[in-house]
Residue, then its C-alpha position, 0 to 999 in steps of 0.5 A: m318879820t315872818t309870815l309863819p310865825a308858829l312855824d318859824a318858831l318851831f324851826s328856830q327852837r329845833h337844834s341839834c342837841r349834844a347832851f340829854r338828861p337820863d329821864p326816859v320819853p313816855r311811849a305815848v309821846i314817842e308814838d305821837i312824834l312818829r305819826c307825825a313824822q310820817k306825815v311828810p311827802s315821799w315819792c309816790n307815796a311809796q314811805p320806805w323809811q323804816v325805824t328801829l327804835f331803842s329804849g332803856a337797856a336797849t339802848n344801853a346795849l346799842r351803846s356798847a356795841l358801837m363802841e366795840a364797833v368803832m375800837k375793832d371794825p373798819v369804817a363801812p357805811d351803806l351809802p358813801f359818804p361825800e368826797r369832800y366839803s369845799d367853798e361855802y360848804k366847807t366853810r359852814r362845816q368848819a364854823c359848826g365845829w369850831a362853834l362846838y369846840e369852843a363851847v366846851g373848851v376846846e382849843r385848836g390842835d387839841r387832837a385828844a380833847s377833839h377825838q374824845q367830843i367826836m366819840r360822844n357820837f357812839t355814846l349817843f350823847d348819852a341819850p335814853h332812845c336812839a332811832i336807827l333809820t333805813s331805806p330799801k336799797e332797790l329805791g336808791p337815792y330816791g328812798a334816801l331823799d324821803c327819808g331825809g324828810f322824814v328826818t326833818g318831820f321826827t325832829l320837829a315833831a319831837t321839838a313841838a313835843g319838847v323832846a330834843t334830838i341829833a340826827q347822826a350820819a356818823v353812827a351809819t359808818y358801822a353799817p356792818m354791826l348795825h345790820q347784825f345787831c339790829d337784825i336788819p336785812e341787807d337789802r336795806n340801807i341804814l342811813c342815820a341815827l335819830s338820838f332823841g330825849y330830853g335835853d340838858p338845857d345847862h350842858l356847855t355842847n348845848q350853848f351854841r346854835t348854827e347860822r343859816a345862810e340867806l336867801d340870795e346865798f342859794i336862791s336863784w330867781r327867775n322872773 
């Protein structure tokens, strides 16, 4: 029994959507989500996030550019990706991956099918909208930390509005192309994409949910 039923319900409803309907989200709803998301805390109230937001034909152009980059460009994120996943982090990552593959019928060892599912990242899972999130390089990890709060605020506000989301680090692996395509200055780090729209509840990729660790797995109490 939670003492925060409304907020807990919102967190429980939020999930990473991997199949969207084509229907666009009204501009007024998107603006409400953004206004709500920017109320998250930030270091010294710097509010370092900047968003380049794509809709309609612009989203389709971004999809095409990403697919082209995947075929010809080397991976080059602005921020280094994790060196490795070990222990419980590796276990959780694998559990998430296999739950997704099981939901869509990809068998272990089927590299072609798993690669096909990975490539869905770069079609933005057919979402009608995508936001590219950036932070000033001069703010370093603290700017990125603040933007992580923005991602949480955005995804929860969208859930409250009936809009599905997925935060995508994979898109940021092609940072040089995104800097050029989105006209993002080199003094900003590209952190991730936020693809969003109305989810397709019947699609197989939206049929599973990830689990969360128990409190004693990540809390050390000091009394």
